[in-house]
N, C-alpha and C positions, 0 to 999 in steps of 0.2 A: 504494500500500500504506500503510495506517495502522499505526503502531507506538506503543506506550506509552512515555511519558517517565517514567523511574523515579528515585527518590531514591537517590543513592549518597553516603553521608556528608552533607556540607554542600552537595553539588552535585547535578546531575541528569544523567541519561544515557539512552541508548537501546541496545537490542540490535540490531546490524546483522546481517541474515541472512548466513550463510557464503557463499552463492552470490553475493551482491552484492560481498562483499569479494574473492572470487577473480576476479570479472569485471573489477574495476578494479585488481587487483594490490596490495591493501592487506594488509600483514602487519607486526605489531609496532608501528610508529609511523606516524602520519599527520599531514598538515597540515590545519588547519581554519581557515576564514575566513568572514566575512559577505559575501554576494554579493547585493546588491539585495533585502534582506529575507529571504534564505534562508541556510541553513548549507551550505557546500560543504566536503566532506571528500575529500582526494585523497592519493595517495602523496607522500611528502616529496620535495622537490627535492633532487637529488644535489649535494652540494658537493664541491669539490676534495678536502677532507680525507677525505670518505667514499669518493671514488674511489680514494684511495691507501690506504684501510684504516686511517686514523688517526682516533681519537676516535669518539664515539658521537653520533648525532643529538640535538639538544636537544629535550626534550619540552615545555618551557615550564612545567613543574610544579616548578621549583626543585630538581630532584634529578638 
C-alpha cells in the first residue's frame, strides 16, 4: 500500500489506516525505530512503572 507523506508543522507524517493499527495493537503511543533502511512502528515496550500504573510512557517529544 502506498501512502502520502504529509507536512505536519516542521515535521512530516503519515496517516496509518485504522485496520493496521488495530491489527498490531497500537493505541495512543508507539515506539518507532530505523530497521535496515525502513521505519518500524510497534506498540511500546511495557516497563515496570507502566505495569504498576505509575507514570506515563515517554513520547520523546519533550513533553
